C-alpha positions as CSV (number, residue, x, y, z in Angstrom):
1,M,52.1,94.8,97.0
2,L,54.5,93.0,94.6
3,I,58.2,93.4,94.9
4,I,60.8,91.6,92.8
5,S,64.3,90.7,94.0
6,I,67.1,90.6,91.4
7,N,70.4,89.0,91.9
8,A,72.5,89.4,88.7
9,G,75.9,87.8,87.9
10,S,78.1,88.2,84.9
11,S,76.2,85.5,83.0
12,S,73.2,84.9,85.2
13,L,70.1,86.5,86.7
14,K,68.3,85.0,89.7
15,F,64.9,86.5,90.7
16,K,62.0,86.1,93.1
17,L,58.7,87.8,93.1
18,Y,57.2,88.5,96.6
19,N,53.9,89.7,98.0
20,M,55.0,92.1,100.7
21,P,55.0,92.7,103.6
22,R,54.0,89.1,104.2
23,G,57.1,87.9,102.3
24,T,55.1,85.3,100.4
25,V,57.0,83.9,97.3
26,I,54.8,84.0,94.2
27,C,57.4,82.7,91.9
28,G,61.1,82.5,91.3
29,G,63.7,81.4,88.8
30,L,67.0,81.8,87.1
31,F,68.5,82.8,83.7
32,E,71.8,81.1,83.1
33,R,74.4,81.4,80.4
34,I,73.5,85.0,79.4
35,D,75.4,86.2,76.4
36,L,76.5,82.7,75.6
37,E,75.4,80.4,72.7
38,S,72.8,78.4,74.7
39,G,71.0,80.0,77.6
40,I,68.6,78.5,80.1
41,F,65.5,80.0,81.7
42,T,64.1,78.3,84.7
43,L,60.7,79.3,86.3
44,K,59.5,77.9,89.6
45,I,55.8,78.4,90.4
46,N,53.2,76.5,92.5
47,G,55.7,73.7,93.2
48,T,56.4,73.1,89.5
49,K,59.6,73.9,87.5
50,E,59.7,74.8,83.9
51,E,62.9,75.0,81.9
52,K,63.5,76.6,78.5
53,H,66.7,76.4,76.4
54,L,67.2,79.5,74.2
55,Q,69.7,82.2,73.5
56,V,69.7,85.1,76.1
57,P,71.8,87.8,74.6
58,S,71.7,90.3,77.5
59,H,70.3,91.0,81.0
60,G,67.9,93.4,79.4
61,F,66.5,90.7,77.2
62,A,66.2,88.4,80.2
63,L,64.2,91.0,82.2
64,Q,61.9,91.7,79.2
65,M,61.3,88.0,78.8
66,L,60.7,87.6,82.5
67,L,58.1,90.3,82.6
68,D,56.3,89.0,79.5
69,T,56.3,85.5,81.0
70,L,54.8,86.8,84.2
71,I,52.0,88.3,82.1
72,S,51.5,85.2,79.9
73,K,51.3,83.0,83.0
74,K,48.7,85.5,84.5
75,I,51.0,86.1,87.5
76,I,50.6,89.8,86.8
77,K,48.2,91.8,84.6
78,S,50.6,94.5,83.6
79,Y,54.2,95.5,84.3
80,H,53.0,98.1,86.7
81,D,51.7,95.6,89.1
82,I,55.3,95.3,90.3
83,K,55.8,98.3,92.6
84,A,59.5,98.0,93.4
85,A,62.6,96.1,92.5
86,G,65.6,95.4,94.8
87,H,69.0,94.6,93.2
88,R,71.7,92.8,95.1
89,V,75.0,94.6,94.8
90,V,78.2,93.0,96.1
91,Q,80.3,96.1,96.8
92,G,79.0,99.2,98.5
93,G,82.4,100.2,99.8
94,S,82.3,102.8,102.6
95,L,79.8,104.9,100.6
96,F,76.7,102.9,101.6
97,K,75.9,102.1,105.2
98,R,72.5,100.8,104.2
99,S,70.4,100.0,101.1
100,A,69.7,103.0,98.8
101,P,67.2,104.1,96.1
102,I,68.6,103.9,92.6
103,T,69.3,107.4,91.3
104,T,71.8,108.9,88.9
105,T,74.0,109.6,91.9
106,S,73.8,106.1,93.4
107,K,74.4,104.5,90.0
108,A,77.6,106.6,89.6
109,Q,78.8,105.6,93.0
110,V,78.2,101.9,92.3
111,A,80.1,102.3,89.0
112,S,83.0,103.8,90.9
113,L,83.2,100.7,93.0
114,I,83.4,98.2,90.1
115,P,87.2,97.7,90.6
116,L,86.5,96.4,94.1
117,A,84.1,93.7,92.7
118,P,84.8,93.4,89.0
119,L,82.9,90.1,88.6
120,H,79.7,91.5,90.2
121,N,79.1,95.3,90.4
122,E,79.1,95.9,86.6
123,P,76.5,93.2,85.7
124,E,74.4,94.3,88.7
125,L,74.5,97.9,87.6
126,N,73.8,97.0,84.0
127,C,70.8,94.9,85.1
128,A,69.4,97.9,87.1
129,T,69.9,100.2,84.1
130,A,68.2,97.7,81.8
131,F,65.2,97.4,84.1
132,E,65.0,101.2,84.2
133,A,64.8,101.3,80.4
134,I,61.8,98.9,80.5
135,L,60.0,100.5,83.5
136,P,61.4,104.0,83.8
137,N,59.0,104.9,86.7
138,L,59.6,101.7,88.8
139,F,61.0,102.4,92.2
140,Q,64.4,100.5,92.4
141,V,66.8,99.9,95.3
142,F,70.4,98.8,95.6
143,V,70.9,96.3,98.4
144,F,74.6,95.9,99.3
145,D,76.4,92.8,100.5
146,T,78.8,95.1,102.4
147,S,76.3,97.1,104.5
148,F,75.9,94.5,107.2
149,H,79.6,94.5,107.9
150,Q,79.8,98.3,108.5
151,T,79.6,97.5,112.2
152,M,83.1,96.1,112.3
153,E,85.7,97.9,114.4
154,E,88.7,99.5,112.8
155,A,91.1,96.9,114.1
156,D,88.9,94.2,112.4
157,Y,88.7,95.9,109.0
158,L,92.0,97.6,108.6
159,F,94.9,96.1,106.6
160,P,98.4,96.4,108.0
161,I,99.7,98.8,105.3
162,P,100.7,102.5,105.6
163,Y,97.7,104.1,107.2
164,D,97.7,107.2,105.0
165,L,97.5,105.0,101.9
166,A,94.7,102.9,103.4
167,M,92.7,106.1,104.1
168,K,93.5,107.8,100.8
169,H,92.3,104.8,98.7
170,Q,89.8,103.3,101.2
171,L,91.7,100.1,101.3
172,R,90.0,98.0,104.0
173,R,88.1,94.8,104.6
174,Y,84.5,95.3,103.3
175,G,83.3,91.7,103.4
176,A,80.4,90.3,101.3
177,H,77.3,88.0,101.6
178,G,76.0,90.5,104.1
179,T,72.4,89.9,103.2
180,S,72.9,86.2,103.7
181,H,74.7,86.5,107.1
182,Q,72.1,89.0,108.3
183,Y,69.2,86.7,107.3
184,L,70.9,83.7,109.1
185,A,71.3,85.9,112.2
186,K,67.6,86.8,112.1
187,I,66.6,83.1,111.8
188,V,69.0,82.2,114.7
189,E,67.3,84.9,116.8
190,Q,63.8,83.8,116.0
191,K,64.1,80.0,116.0
192,I,67.2,79.1,118.1
193,I,68.2,81.8,120.6
194,R,64.7,83.1,120.9
195,N,64.4,85.2,124.1
196,K,68.1,85.3,124.8
197,K,69.3,88.9,124.6
198,S,73.0,88.2,123.9
199,Y,74.4,85.5,121.6
200,K,77.5,84.6,119.6
201,L,77.1,83.1,116.1
202,I,79.6,81.9,113.5
203,S,77.8,82.0,110.1
204,C,79.3,80.0,107.3
205,H,78.0,81.0,103.8
206,I,79.7,78.3,101.8
207,G,79.1,78.1,98.0
208,S,81.2,78.7,94.9
209,G,81.8,82.1,96.6
210,A,82.2,81.7,100.3
211,S,82.6,83.7,103.4
212,I,82.5,83.2,107.2
213,C,81.2,85.8,109.6
214,A,81.5,86.4,113.4
215,I,78.2,87.8,114.7
216,K,77.5,89.1,118.1
217,D,74.0,90.2,119.1
218,G,73.0,90.5,115.5
219,K,76.0,92.6,114.4
220,S,78.9,91.7,112.2
221,I,82.1,91.7,114.3
222,A,84.5,90.2,111.7
223,T,84.2,88.6,108.3
224,S,86.5,86.6,106.0
225,M,86.2,88.3,102.6
226,G,88.4,91.4,102.2
227,L,88.8,94.4,100.0
228,T,87.2,92.3,97.3
229,P,85.4,88.9,97.2
230,L,88.9,87.4,96.4
231,G,89.9,87.5,100.1
232,G,89.1,85.0,102.8
233,I,88.7,81.3,102.6
234,M,89.5,79.2,99.4
235,M,86.5,79.1,97.1
236,G,85.4,77.6,93.8
237,T,87.7,79.6,91.6
238,R,89.2,82.2,94.0
239,S,92.4,81.6,96.0
240,G,91.3,83.4,99.2
241,D,93.9,84.8,101.6
242,M,97.6,83.9,101.0
243,D,101.1,85.3,101.2
244,P,101.0,88.5,99.1
245,S,104.4,87.7,97.6
246,V,102.8,84.9,95.6
247,Y,101.4,87.6,93.4
248,Y,104.8,89.1,92.9
249,Y,106.5,85.7,92.1
250,L,103.7,84.7,89.7
251,Q,104.3,87.8,87.7
252,K,108.1,87.5,87.8
253,L,108.3,83.7,87.0
254,E,105.4,83.5,84.5
255,G,105.7,87.0,82.9
256,L,102.1,87.8,83.8
257,T,100.6,91.2,83.8
258,N,98.8,92.6,86.8
259,E,95.5,92.0,85.1
260,A,96.4,88.4,84.1
261,T,97.5,87.6,87.7
262,F,94.4,89.1,89.2
263,Q,92.2,87.1,86.8
264,L,94.2,83.9,87.5
265,L,93.6,84.3,91.3
266,N,89.9,85.2,90.7
267,R,88.9,82.7,88.0
268,K,91.4,79.8,87.9
269,S,92.4,79.2,91.5
270,G,90.6,77.7,94.5
271,L,89.0,74.3,94.0
272,A,89.4,74.6,90.2
273,G,93.1,75.4,90.4
274,V,94.2,72.9,93.0
275,S,92.1,70.0,91.7
276,M,93.0,70.9,88.1
277,L,89.5,69.5,87.4
278,S,86.5,71.6,88.4
279,S,85.3,74.5,90.5
280,D,82.2,72.4,91.5
281,S,82.7,70.7,94.8
282,R,80.6,67.7,93.7
283,D,82.9,67.0,90.8
284,V,85.9,67.3,93.1
285,L,84.4,64.9,95.7
286,E,83.6,62.3,92.9
287,A,87.2,62.5,91.7
288,E,88.5,62.2,95.3
289,A,86.4,59.0,95.7
290,R,88.3,57.6,92.6
291,G,91.6,58.4,94.3
292,D,92.5,61.5,92.3
293,K,95.4,63.1,94.3
294,N,94.7,66.7,93.2
295,A,91.1,66.3,94.2
296,I,92.0,64.9,97.6
297,I,94.3,67.8,98.4
298,A,91.9,70.4,97.0
299,D,89.1,69.1,99.4
300,E,91.5,69.0,102.3
301,L,92.6,72.6,101.7
302,F,89.0,73.8,101.3
303,V,88.1,72.2,104.7
304,R,91.1,73.5,106.5
305,R,90.8,77.0,105.3
306,S,87.2,77.0,106.5
307,A,88.1,75.5,109.8
308,D,90.9,78.1,110.3
309,F,88.4,81.0,110.1
310,I,85.8,79.3,112.3
311,S,88.5,78.8,114.9
312,Q,89.7,82.4,114.5
313,Y,86.2,83.7,115.1
314,Y,85.6,81.4,118.0
315,G,88.5,83.2,119.7
316,R,87.4,86.6,118.5
317,L,83.9,86.1,119.9
318,G,85.1,84.5,123.1
319,G,83.2,81.3,122.2
320,A,80.1,80.6,120.2
321,D,76.5,79.6,120.9
322,V,75.7,78.5,117.3
323,I,77.6,77.6,114.2
324,V,75.5,77.7,111.0
325,F,76.2,76.1,107.6
326,S,74.4,77.7,104.6
327,A,74.5,78.3,100.9
328,G,75.1,75.8,98.1
329,I,77.8,73.7,99.7
330,G,77.0,74.4,103.3
331,E,73.4,73.4,102.8
332,N,73.9,70.4,100.5
333,S,77.3,68.8,101.2
334,P,77.2,66.5,104.3
335,E,80.8,65.5,103.5
336,Y,82.0,69.1,103.8
337,R,80.1,69.7,107.0
338,E,81.4,66.5,108.6
339,R,85.0,67.2,107.7
340,V,84.9,70.8,109.1
341,V,83.3,69.7,112.3
342,R,85.7,66.8,112.8
343,S,88.7,69.1,112.3
344,L,87.4,71.3,115.2
345,E,85.6,68.8,117.4
346,E,88.5,68.1,119.8
347,A,89.5,71.7,120.4
348,Y,85.9,73.1,120.8
349,K,84.0,70.0,122.0
350,L,81.8,69.8,118.9
351,D,79.7,66.8,118.1
352,I,77.2,66.1,115.3
353,D,74.8,63.3,114.5
354,L,76.6,61.8,111.5
355,E,73.6,59.9,110.2
356,L,71.3,62.9,110.4
357,N,74.0,65.0,108.7
358,K,74.2,62.5,105.8
359,K,70.4,62.9,105.2
360,T,70.3,66.7,105.5
361,R,70.3,68.7,102.3
362,G,68.8,72.1,101.9
363,T,66.6,72.0,104.9
364,F,66.6,73.6,108.3
365,M,68.1,71.1,110.7
366,K,69.9,70.9,114.0
367,L,72.9,68.6,113.5
368,S,74.6,68.9,116.9
369,T,74.0,66.3,119.6
370,P,73.4,67.1,123.3
371,K,77.1,66.4,123.9
372,S,78.2,69.3,121.7
373,K,79.3,72.5,123.4
374,V,78.1,74.5,120.5
375,K,74.8,74.1,118.6
376,I,75.3,73.3,115.0
377,Y,72.6,74.0,112.4
378,V,72.0,73.9,108.6
379,I,69.9,76.9,107.7
380,P,68.9,77.6,104.0
381,T,69.7,81.2,103.3
382,D,67.3,83.6,101.6
383,E,69.1,86.6,100.3
384,E,66.2,87.5,98.0
385,L,63.8,87.9,100.9
386,M,66.2,90.3,102.6
387,I,66.5,92.3,99.4
388,A,62.7,92.4,99.1
389,K,62.3,93.6,102.7
390,D,64.7,96.5,102.2
391,A,63.0,97.5,98.9
392,Y,59.6,97.4,100.6
393,Q,60.9,99.5,103.6
394,L,62.5,102.2,101.3
395,Y,59.4,102.2,99.1
396,Q,57.2,102.9,102.2
397,E,59.6,105.6,103.3
398,Q,59.4,107.2,99.8
399,Q,55.6,107.1,99.8
400,N,55.5,108.8,103.2
401,E,57.8,111.6,102.2
402,P,56.1,115.1,102.0
403,K,55.2,115.9,98.5
């Protein structure tokens, strides 16, 4: 059966169409620059890539265009060939322990959590609603980034603020990228640990948005992102963790409102803010090679913040069997991986093959040498496959329910 995975951002929509339960990818692609002057639609099928430049005014327009393209390319005969859709949602709060069918109630619950993920939950909800308008009888599922982290203990997810306020407002560490960390744990179990019953993994999902997760025996023990995706390590435009008084002083000295300060830390900080150049790590590396001082310190901060959390989780787990690098930067930046490992190699007896590391981009690869105390891998993530699996499972459950 055909199931489509949808991963919507504020101005983007990534998709993959799967034949389930085999998990075979039929096609995939991306809409970029939605609701901007010049959009881009990329379709990948049978090893080829087609790209169109056109205006994409909304997520609903993108979905309609996607379905019509699937028909014109004879990938499907009708819209109804697609039996279910899974939508990635960043923030499920404490309301969702697992993926959930899309209903009036679950949509209202996701909407109530928009303040915890303002850059993500709203477009993801809008996308699900737009698909509902096109295919009102399609079985749809919300798949939450936060569900995987529901196994954290209270001492790992609580913030040190008055307990009654934390409970009243559900202020706690929720984490993110759960579908990615869970996928990486599954691959480690299948291809690296294999028959070993117990293992300790530090999973590094490093892209423009980034998080690190301590995983023991397939369960999330601790993770870097916090109440919102703003917490944790430094990212492309996000500050990550810092002294909370910075927030107060920015407002006092610059006359900023709460909203302006929040947006500054979400959209204008991280690599973009420190480098004063770009949120793209490739641009920052190029500037660093030219001797740009801000680019140099931005890269150094980025590496150190990552290494700090890996070190913290090494201690939290009592060691590690495997460290995995994944996502856009983790998979494709040899410079980042080398610097992180070098900053930790003396303390934890890590060692990677530098030449192999330089050649590895976007492929499954063991980078550690026999001398390394911890196995180090690059593993391409596949959040869309995890979304499709959950959508398939819930669809099957629904079909088996007594009528």
